[in-house]
A tleap script that builds the chain and sets N, CA, C and O, in Angstrom:
source leaprc.protein.ff14SB
mol = sequence {
  NMET GLN ILE ASP ALA SER LYS CYS ILE GLY
  CYS GLY GLN CYS ARG PRO PHE CYS THR MET
  GLY VAL ILE HIE PHE THR ARG SER PHE LYS
  GLY ASN LYS VAL HIE CYS VAL VAL ASP GLU
  GLU GLU CYS VAL ASP CYS GLY VAL CYS TYR
  ARG VAL LYS ILE CYS PRO THR ASP ALA LEU
  PHE GLN PRO ILE HIE GLY TRP PRO ARG SER
  ILE ARG ALA THR PHE SER ASN PRO MET ALA
  GLU HIE LYS GLU THR ARG VAL PRO GLY ARG
  GLY THR GLU GLU ILE LYS THR ASN ASP ILE
  THR ASN ARG CTYR
}
set mol.1.N position { 2.715 -4.845 1.497 }
set mol.1.CA position { 1.435 -4.977 0.872 }
set mol.1.C position { 1.524 -6.074 -0.171 }
set mol.1.O position { 2.560 -6.255 -0.811 }
set mol.2.N position { 0.439 -6.801 -0.336 }
set mol.2.CA position { 0.362 -7.825 -1.361 }
set mol.2.C position { -0.997 -7.759 -2.039 }
set mol.2.O position { -1.953 -7.207 -1.493 }
set mol.3.N position { -1.069 -8.326 -3.233 }
set mol.3.CA position { -2.310 -8.383 -3.988 }
set mol.3.C position { -2.603 -9.842 -4.297 }
set mol.3.O position { -1.759 -10.554 -4.842 }
set mol.4.N position { -3.808 -10.280 -3.946 }
set mol.4.CA position { -4.241 -11.642 -4.229 }
set mol.4.C position { -4.550 -11.740 -5.721 }
set mol.4.O position { -5.529 -11.160 -6.191 }
set mol.5.N position { -3.720 -12.470 -6.467 }
set mol.5.CA position { -3.860 -12.561 -7.923 }
set mol.5.C position { -5.171 -13.219 -8.333 }
set mol.5.O position { -5.692 -12.944 -9.414 }
set mol.6.N position { -5.708 -14.086 -7.480 }
set mol.6.CA position { -6.968 -14.744 -7.834 }
set mol.6.C position { -8.158 -13.792 -7.736 }
set mol.6.O position { -9.190 -14.028 -8.365 }
set mol.7.N position { -8.025 -12.713 -6.949 }
set mol.7.CA position { -9.102 -11.726 -6.810 }
set mol.7.C position { -8.927 -10.520 -7.724 }
set mol.7.O position { -9.911 -9.895 -8.119 }
set mol.8.N position { -7.694 -10.190 -8.059 }
set mol.8.CA position { -7.399 -8.977 -8.824 }
set mol.8.C position { -7.943 -9.089 -10.246 }
set mol.8.O position { -7.758 -10.100 -10.923 }
set mol.9.N position { -8.618 -8.027 -10.680 }
set mol.9.CA position { -9.171 -8.000 -12.039 }
set mol.9.C position { -8.334 -7.117 -12.963 }
set mol.9.O position { -8.681 -6.951 -14.133 }
set mol.10.N position { -7.252 -6.557 -12.462 }
set mol.10.CA position { -6.345 -5.759 -13.281 }
set mol.10.C position { -6.872 -4.387 -13.655 }
set mol.10.O position { -6.499 -3.843 -14.695 }
set mol.11.N position { -7.734 -3.819 -12.822 }
set mol.11.CA position { -8.314 -2.503 -13.135 }
set mol.11.C position { -7.305 -1.375 -12.926 }
set mol.11.O position { -7.409 -0.330 -13.569 }
set mol.12.N position { -6.331 -1.572 -12.037 }
set mol.12.CA position { -5.293 -0.581 -11.799 }
set mol.12.C position { -5.715 0.608 -10.961 }
set mol.12.O position { -4.974 1.588 -10.886 }
set mol.13.N position { -6.878 0.562 -10.330 }
set mol.13.CA position { -7.346 1.690 -9.526 }
set mol.13.C position { -6.466 1.935 -8.309 }
set mol.13.O position { -6.450 3.047 -7.780 }
set mol.14.N position { -5.742 0.934 -7.857 }
set mol.14.CA position { -4.871 1.069 -6.689 }
set mol.14.C position { -3.554 1.774 -7.019 }
set mol.14.O position { -2.919 2.335 -6.125 }
set mol.15.N position { -3.142 1.756 -8.266 }
set mol.15.CA position { -1.832 2.274 -8.664 }
set mol.15.C position { -1.599 3.738 -8.313 }
set mol.15.O position { -0.517 4.051 -7.818 }
set mol.16.N position { -2.541 4.661 -8.534 }
set mol.16.CA position { -2.276 6.069 -8.198 }
set mol.16.C position { -2.095 6.314 -6.698 }
set mol.16.O position { -1.522 7.330 -6.306 }
set mol.17.N position { -2.574 5.403 -5.862 }
set mol.17.CA position { -2.491 5.597 -4.420 }
set mol.17.C position { -1.181 5.080 -3.830 }
set mol.17.O position { -0.901 5.319 -2.656 }
set mol.18.N position { -0.378 4.377 -4.623 }
set mol.18.CA position { 0.901 3.864 -4.133 }
set mol.18.C position { 1.891 5.016 -4.045 }
set mol.18.O position { 2.238 5.618 -5.061 }
set mol.19.N position { 2.347 5.324 -2.838 }
set mol.19.CA position { 3.253 6.445 -2.626 }
set mol.19.C position { 4.638 6.191 -3.211 }
set mol.19.O position { 5.384 7.136 -3.465 }
set mol.20.N position { 4.985 4.934 -3.424 }
set mol.20.CA position { 6.305 4.587 -3.960 }
set mol.20.C position { 6.258 4.191 -5.437 }
set mol.20.O position { 7.306 4.026 -6.062 }
set mol.21.N position { 5.071 4.039 -5.995 }
set mol.21.CA position { 4.945 3.650 -7.395 }
set mol.21.C position { 5.401 2.231 -7.671 }
set mol.21.O position { 5.994 1.962 -8.716 }
set mol.22.N position { 5.132 1.317 -6.743 }
set mol.22.CA position { 5.619 -0.059 -6.892 }
set mol.22.C position { 4.520 -1.063 -7.233 }
set mol.22.O position { 4.756 -2.270 -7.175 }
set mol.23.N position { 3.330 -0.592 -7.586 }
set mol.23.CA position { 2.271 -1.485 -8.043 }
set mol.23.C position { 2.318 -1.487 -9.568 }
set mol.23.O position { 2.216 -0.440 -10.207 }
set mol.24.N position { 2.475 -2.685 -10.141 }
set mol.24.CA position { 2.641 -2.824 -11.585 }
set mol.24.C position { 1.656 -3.840 -12.145 }
set mol.24.O position { 1.162 -4.705 -11.422 }
set mol.25.N position { 1.377 -3.729 -13.434 }
set mol.25.CA position { 0.577 -4.729 -14.133 }
set mol.25.C position { 1.469 -5.899 -14.516 }
set mol.25.O position { 2.645 -5.718 -14.831 }
set mol.26.N position { 0.902 -7.102 -14.487 }
set mol.26.CA position { 1.601 -8.290 -14.960 }
set mol.26.C position { 0.580 -9.201 -15.623 }
set mol.26.O position { -0.625 -9.061 -15.410 }
set mol.27.N position { 1.064 -10.118 -16.412 }
set mol.27.CA position { 0.192 -11.060 -17.115 }
set mol.27.C position { 0.502 -12.460 -16.600 }
set mol.27.O position { 1.662 -12.870 -16.580 }
set mol.28.N position { -0.522 -13.194 -16.184 }
set mol.28.CA position { -0.318 -14.548 -15.684 }
set mol.28.C position { -0.165 -15.513 -16.855 }
set mol.28.O position { -0.653 -15.255 -17.956 }
set mol.29.N position { 0.501 -16.597 -16.609 }
set mol.29.CA position { 0.701 -17.596 -17.652 }
set mol.29.C position { -0.558 -18.426 -17.881 }
set mol.29.O position { -0.818 -18.877 -18.996 }
set mol.30.N position { -1.331 -18.622 -16.826 }
set mol.30.CA position { -2.578 -19.381 -16.965 }
set mol.30.C position { -3.694 -18.438 -17.384 }
set mol.30.O position { -4.010 -17.502 -16.649 }
set mol.31.N position { -4.278 -18.650 -18.504 }
set mol.31.CA position { -5.421 -17.865 -18.930 }
set mol.31.C position { -5.070 -16.502 -19.480 }
set mol.31.O position { -5.958 -15.766 -19.910 }
set mol.32.N position { -3.788 -16.145 -19.478 }
set mol.32.CA position { -3.355 -14.854 -20.016 }
set mol.32.C position { -4.062 -13.679 -19.340 }
set mol.32.O position { -4.369 -12.682 -19.994 }
set mol.33.N position { -4.320 -13.788 -18.043 }
set mol.33.CA position { -5.037 -12.772 -17.270 }
set mol.33.C position { -4.088 -11.661 -16.824 }
set mol.33.O position { -2.967 -11.933 -16.392 }
set mol.34.N position { -4.537 -10.418 -16.929 }
set mol.34.CA position { -3.758 -9.273 -16.459 }
set mol.34.C position { -4.182 -8.968 -15.021 }
set mol.34.O position { -5.374 -8.889 -14.723 }
set mol.35.N position { -3.202 -8.797 -14.137 }
set mol.35.CA position { -3.487 -8.394 -12.764 }
set mol.35.C position { -2.334 -7.545 -12.242 }
set mol.35.O position { -1.295 -7.437 -12.893 }
set mol.36.N position { -2.512 -6.957 -11.094 }
set mol.36.CA position { -1.500 -6.091 -10.494 }
set mol.36.C position { -0.670 -6.867 -9.478 }
set mol.36.O position { -1.158 -7.806 -8.848 }
set mol.37.N position { 0.575 -6.468 -9.328 }
set mol.37.CA position { 1.466 -7.034 -8.316 }
set mol.37.C position { 2.198 -5.887 -7.623 }
set mol.37.O position { 2.344 -4.800 -8.181 }
set mol.38.N position { 2.651 -6.147 -6.409 }
set mol.38.CA position { 3.418 -5.175 -5.633 }
set mol.38.C position { 4.863 -5.651 -5.560 }
set mol.38.O position { 5.117 -6.804 -5.211 }
set mol.39.N position { 5.800 -4.786 -5.883 }
set mol.39.CA position { 7.217 -5.089 -5.709 }
set mol.39.C position { 7.507 -4.949 -4.217 }
set mol.39.O position { 7.731 -3.846 -3.719 }
set mol.40.N position { 7.500 -6.068 -3.520 }
set mol.40.CA position { 7.612 -6.038 -2.055 }
set mol.40.C position { 8.960 -5.550 -1.546 }
set mol.40.O position { 9.049 -5.066 -0.418 }
set mol.41.N position { 10.001 -5.664 -2.347 }
set mol.41.CA position { 11.304 -5.154 -1.930 }
set mol.41.C position { 11.316 -3.628 -1.880 }
set mol.41.O position { 12.029 -3.038 -1.068 }
set mol.42.N position { 10.536 -2.991 -2.741 }
set mol.42.CA position { 10.483 -1.530 -2.796 }
set mol.42.C position { 9.331 -0.950 -1.978 }
set mol.42.O position { 9.357 0.233 -1.637 }
set mol.43.N position { 8.331 -1.752 -1.661 }
set mol.43.CA position { 7.169 -1.288 -0.890 }
set mol.43.C position { 7.601 -0.913 0.526 }
set mol.43.O position { 8.352 -1.647 1.168 }
set mol.44.N position { 7.125 0.230 1.005 }
set mol.44.CA position { 7.486 0.689 2.351 }
set mol.44.C position { 6.414 0.345 3.384 }
set mol.44.O position { 6.519 0.752 4.541 }
set mol.45.N position { 5.390 -0.394 2.980 }
set mol.45.CA position { 4.327 -0.849 3.892 }
set mol.45.C position { 3.585 0.290 4.568 }
set mol.45.O position { 3.191 0.173 5.728 }
set mol.46.N position { 3.389 1.395 3.847 }
set mol.46.CA position { 2.658 2.518 4.441 }
set mol.46.C position { 1.159 2.211 4.536 }
set mol.46.O position { 0.469 2.755 5.398 }
set mol.47.N position { 0.659 1.345 3.657 }
set mol.47.CA position { -0.731 0.918 3.716 }
set mol.47.C position { -1.729 1.885 3.109 }
set mol.47.O position { -2.935 1.689 3.261 }
set mol.48.N position { -1.267 2.925 2.425 }
set mol.48.CA position { -2.180 3.909 1.844 }
set mol.48.C position { -3.101 3.244 0.827 }
set mol.48.O position { -4.310 3.470 0.850 }
set mol.49.N position { -2.543 2.428 -0.066 }
set mol.49.CA position { -3.352 1.779 -1.099 }
set mol.49.C position { -4.412 0.869 -0.478 }
set mol.49.O position { -5.501 0.719 -1.032 }
set mol.50.N position { -4.104 0.272 0.650 }
set mol.50.CA position { -5.047 -0.610 1.339 }
set mol.50.C position { -6.129 0.185 2.068 }
set mol.50.O position { -7.307 -0.166 2.012 }
set mol.51.N position { -5.729 1.247 2.747 }
set mol.51.CA position { -6.673 2.020 3.562 }
set mol.51.C position { -7.704 2.796 2.749 }
set mol.51.O position { -8.791 3.074 3.256 }
set mol.52.N position { -7.397 3.152 1.504 }
set mol.52.CA position { -8.371 3.913 0.713 }
set mol.52.C position { -9.528 3.038 0.245 }
set mol.52.O position { -10.548 3.557 -0.208 }
set mol.53.N position { -9.386 1.730 0.346 }
set mol.53.CA position { -10.452 0.781 -0.013 }
set mol.53.C position { -10.958 1.010 -1.430 }
set mol.53.O position { -12.164 0.964 -1.674 }
set mol.54.N position { -10.041 1.256 -2.368 }
set mol.54.CA position { -10.414 1.524 -3.755 }
set mol.54.C position { -10.590 0.242 -4.568 }
set mol.54.O position { -11.250 0.264 -5.606 }
set mol.55.N position { -10.024 -0.857 -4.124 }
set mol.55.CA position { -10.079 -2.116 -4.876 }
set mol.55.C position { -11.499 -2.674 -4.872 }
set mol.55.O position { -12.055 -2.938 -3.806 }
set mol.56.N position { -12.094 -2.858 -6.059 }
set mol.56.CA position { -13.473 -3.351 -6.115 }
set mol.56.C position { -13.616 -4.815 -5.710 }
set mol.56.O position { -14.724 -5.266 -5.418 }
set mol.57.N position { -12.515 -5.564 -5.687 }
set mol.57.CA position { -12.593 -6.986 -5.325 }
set mol.57.C position { -11.883 -7.304 -4.013 }
set mol.57.O position { -11.740 -8.477 -3.666 }
set mol.58.N position { -11.440 -6.302 -3.287 }
set mol.58.CA position { -10.701 -6.477 -2.028 }
set mol.58.C position { -9.489 -7.405 -2.188 }
set mol.58.O position { -9.245 -8.272 -1.349 }
set mol.59.N position { -8.741 -7.211 -3.268 }
set mol.59.CA position { -7.580 -8.052 -3.536 }
set mol.59.C position { -6.350 -7.627 -2.733 }
set mol.59.O position { -5.445 -8.436 -2.527 }
set mol.60.N position { -6.303 -6.379 -2.277 }
set mol.60.CA position { -5.162 -5.908 -1.487 }
set mol.60.C position { -5.248 -6.419 -0.057 }
set mol.60.O position { -6.318 -6.420 0.553 }
set mol.61.N position { -4.119 -6.848 0.466 }
set mol.61.CA position { -4.076 -7.232 1.882 }
set mol.61.C position { -2.691 -6.945 2.433 }
set mol.61.O position { -1.703 -6.916 1.698 }
set mol.62.N position { -2.640 -6.737 3.729 }
set mol.62.CA position { -1.389 -6.382 4.387 }
set mol.62.C position { -0.911 -7.574 5.209 }
set mol.62.O position { -1.462 -7.852 6.274 }
set mol.63.N position { 0.117 -8.285 4.720 }
set mol.63.CA position { 0.629 -9.427 5.473 }
set mol.63.C position { 1.347 -8.971 6.736 }
set mol.63.O position { 1.815 -7.835 6.818 }
set mol.64.N position { 1.431 -9.840 7.697 }
set mol.64.CA position { 2.151 -9.535 8.936 }
set mol.64.C position { 3.602 -9.973 8.747 }
set mol.64.O position { 3.892 -11.155 8.563 }
set mol.65.N position { 4.497 -9.000 8.796 }
set mol.65.CA position { 5.915 -9.280 8.620 }
set mol.65.C position { 6.603 -9.355 9.970 }
set mol.65.O position { 6.186 -8.712 10.933 }
set mol.66.N position { 7.648 -10.139 10.026 }
set mol.66.CA position { 8.454 -10.234 11.237 }
set mol.66.C position { 9.512 -9.148 11.272 }
set mol.66.O position { 9.677 -8.384 10.322 }
set mol.67.N position { 10.223 -9.097 12.385 }
set mol.67.CA position { 11.290 -8.129 12.539 }
set mol.67.C position { 12.424 -8.523 11.607 }
set mol.67.O position { 12.693 -9.721 11.509 }
set mol.68.N position { 13.100 -7.643 10.927 }
set mol.68.CA position { 13.102 -6.190 11.029 }
set mol.68.C position { 12.115 -5.506 10.090 }
set mol.68.O position { 11.938 -4.290 10.165 }
set mol.69.N position { 11.474 -6.261 9.214 }
set mol.69.CA position { 10.566 -5.647 8.237 }
set mol.69.C position { 9.367 -4.992 8.915 }
set mol.69.O position { 8.811 -4.040 8.368 }
set mol.70.N position { 8.956 -5.462 10.069 }
set mol.70.CA position { 7.806 -4.887 10.770 }
set mol.70.C position { 8.049 -3.424 11.145 }
set mol.70.O position { 7.096 -2.653 11.262 }
set mol.71.N position { 9.289 -3.039 11.332 }
set mol.71.CA position { 9.628 -1.656 11.676 }
set mol.71.C position { 9.322 -0.721 10.509 }
set mol.71.O position { 8.927 0.427 10.712 }
set mol.72.N position { 9.504 -1.217 9.295 }
set mol.72.CA position { 9.252 -0.419 8.100 }
set mol.72.C position { 7.813 0.090 8.084 }
set mol.72.O position { 7.571 1.249 7.750 }
set mol.73.N position { 6.865 -0.760 8.438 }
set mol.73.CA position { 5.452 -0.368 8.440 }
set mol.73.C position { 5.175 0.722 9.468 }
set mol.73.O position { 4.398 1.639 9.203 }
set mol.74.N position { 5.797 0.633 10.626 }
set mol.74.CA position { 5.589 1.633 11.670 }
set mol.74.C position { 6.108 2.995 11.251 }
set mol.74.O position { 5.437 4.005 11.462 }
set mol.75.N position { 7.293 3.037 10.658 }
set mol.75.CA position { 7.879 4.311 10.244 }
set mol.75.C position { 7.196 4.896 9.011 }
set mol.75.O position { 7.197 6.114 8.832 }
set mol.76.N position { 6.616 4.059 8.164 }
set mol.76.CA position { 6.020 4.532 6.920 }
set mol.76.C position { 4.539 4.855 7.031 }
set mol.76.O position { 4.000 5.553 6.172 }
set mol.77.N position { 3.877 4.373 8.050 }
set mol.77.CA position { 2.439 4.563 8.185 }
set mol.77.C position { 2.129 5.972 8.684 }
set mol.77.O position { 2.463 6.307 9.821 }
set mol.78.N position { 1.494 6.804 7.853 }
set mol.78.CA position { 1.195 8.166 8.289 }
set mol.78.C position { 0.133 8.236 9.380 }
set mol.78.O position { -0.068 9.291 9.981 }
set mol.79.N position { -0.543 7.129 9.640 }
set mol.79.CA position { -1.571 7.107 10.685 }
set mol.79.C position { -1.034 6.577 12.014 }
set mol.79.O position { -1.753 6.581 13.014 }
set mol.80.N position { 0.215 6.124 12.038 }
set mol.80.CA position { 0.804 5.598 13.274 }
set mol.80.C position { 0.975 6.721 14.288 }
set mol.80.O position { 1.379 7.830 13.938 }
set mol.81.N position { 0.668 6.428 15.531 }
set mol.81.CA position { 0.784 7.421 16.598 }
set mol.81.C position { 2.129 7.265 17.289 }
set mol.81.O position { 2.508 6.163 17.688 }
set mol.82.N position { 2.842 8.363 17.427 }
set mol.82.CA position { 4.133 8.346 18.098 }
set mol.82.C position { 3.898 8.137 19.583 }
set mol.82.O position { 3.091 8.846 20.185 }
set mol.83.N position { 4.585 7.181 20.184 }
set mol.83.CA position { 4.274 6.807 21.567 }
set mol.83.C position { 4.606 7.891 22.594 }
set mol.83.O position { 3.965 7.940 23.644 }
set mol.84.N position { 5.578 8.754 22.332 }
set mol.84.CA position { 5.891 9.809 23.293 }
set mol.84.C position { 4.995 11.035 23.141 }
set mol.84.O position { 4.552 11.610 24.135 }
set mol.85.N position { 4.729 11.433 21.907 }
set mol.85.CA position { 3.962 12.666 21.696 }
set mol.85.C position { 2.461 12.429 21.582 }
set mol.85.O position { 1.671 13.364 21.714 }
set mol.86.N position { 2.064 11.173 21.336 }
set mol.86.CA position { 0.650 10.812 21.134 }
set mol.86.C position { 0.039 11.556 19.940 }
set mol.86.O position { -1.171 11.773 19.886 }
set mol.87.N position { 0.894 11.941 18.984 }
set mol.87.CA position { 0.450 12.628 17.776 }
set mol.87.C position { 0.557 11.647 16.607 }
set mol.87.O position { 1.615 11.048 16.410 }
set mol.88.N position { -0.518 11.469 15.827 }
set mol.88.CA position { -0.410 10.578 14.670 }
set mol.88.C position { 0.410 11.216 13.561 }
set mol.88.O position { 0.525 12.439 13.487 }
set mol.89.N position { 0.972 10.390 12.710 }
set mol.89.CA position { 1.733 10.909 11.583 }
set mol.89.C position { 3.213 10.961 11.837 }
set mol.89.O position { 3.854 11.974 11.557 }
set mol.90.N position { 3.773 9.891 12.362 }
set mol.90.CA position { 5.209 9.783 12.617 }
set mol.90.C position { 5.720 10.765 13.662 }
set mol.90.O position { 6.900 11.118 13.660 }
set mol.91.N position { 4.842 11.205 14.550 }
set mol.91.CA position { 5.271 12.066 15.638 }
set mol.91.C position { 5.290 13.535 15.309 }
set mol.91.O position { 5.796 14.331 16.099 }
set mol.92.N position { 4.754 13.922 14.165 }
set mol.92.CA position { 4.714 15.328 13.806 }
set mol.92.C position { 3.288 15.718 13.468 }
set mol.92.O position { 2.447 14.847 13.241 }
set mol.93.N position { 3.006 16.990 13.431 }
set mol.93.CA position { 1.673 17.448 13.090 }
set mol.93.C position { 1.552 17.791 11.612 }
set mol.93.O position { 0.517 18.298 11.180 }
set mol.94.N position { 2.585 17.525 10.839 }
set mol.94.CA position { 2.556 17.830 9.417 }
set mol.94.C position { 1.615 16.875 8.692 }
set mol.94.O position { 1.471 15.717 9.084 }
set mol.95.N position { 0.978 17.366 7.636 }
set mol.95.CA position { 0.114 16.536 6.810 }
set mol.95.C position { 0.727 16.482 5.428 }
set mol.95.O position { 1.124 17.505 4.869 }
set mol.96.N position { 0.802 15.277 4.881 }
set mol.96.CA position { 1.345 15.124 3.542 }
set mol.96.C position { 0.218 14.715 2.616 }
set mol.96.O position { -0.737 14.063 3.039 }
set mol.97.N position { 0.327 15.094 1.360 }
set mol.97.CA position { -0.694 14.782 0.385 }
set mol.97.C position { -0.088 14.001 -0.772 }
set mol.97.O position { 1.093 14.143 -1.089 }
set mol.98.N position { -0.918 13.175 -1.394 }
set mol.98.CA position { -0.528 12.466 -2.590 }
set mol.98.C position { -0.858 13.384 -3.750 }
set mol.98.O position { -2.031 13.686 -3.972 }
set mol.99.N position { 0.130 13.835 -4.490 }
set mol.99.CA position { -0.080 14.811 -5.558 }
set mol.99.C position { -1.031 14.327 -6.649 }
set mol.99.O position { -1.706 15.139 -7.283 }
set mol.100.N position { -1.090 13.033 -6.872 }
set mol.100.CA position { -1.953 12.488 -7.922 }
set mol.100.C position { -3.408 12.562 -7.523 }
set mol.100.O position { -4.258 12.959 -8.320 }
set mol.101.N position { -3.700 12.180 -6.286 }
set mol.101.CA position { -5.096 12.076 -5.847 }
set mol.101.C position { -5.564 13.265 -5.040 }
set mol.101.O position { -6.762 13.400 -4.790 }
set mol.102.N position { -4.646 14.141 -4.618 }
set mol.102.CA position { -4.959 15.285 -3.758 }
set mol.102.C position { -5.627 14.861 -2.454 }
set mol.102.O position { -6.423 15.607 -1.884 }
set mol.103.N position { -5.297 13.659 -1.987 }
set mol.103.CA position { -5.821 13.180 -0.705 }
set mol.103.C position { -4.735 13.265 0.349 }
set mol.103.O position { -3.547 13.159 0.048 }
set mol.104.N position { -5.157 13.459 1.586 }
set mol.104.CA position { -4.217 13.553 2.694 }
set mol.104.C position { -3.962 12.198 3.302 }
set mol.104.O position { -3.189 12.084 4.254 }
savepdb mol mol.pdb
quit
């Protein structure tokens, strides 16, 4: 996941939806503007913050990564359908919730 710094207004509404807690505030050198950034090394590419559509400026976007990083998104995405079982959610029927937002 990435955040377009030119669109981000630094509201932080996306932060509670990050399952890994890797969205942080930062201050740009030009204009002293506060905006959010994603620590891409720690991000698991689950896409929860993107799918909730909470960003008022649509600053979040999901870049297309090459192999082997592309596998991370498949394993982390709770909406991915397992090809053998045809069940979404990593091949199981379990539902997980974000304790902060109480959303599934």
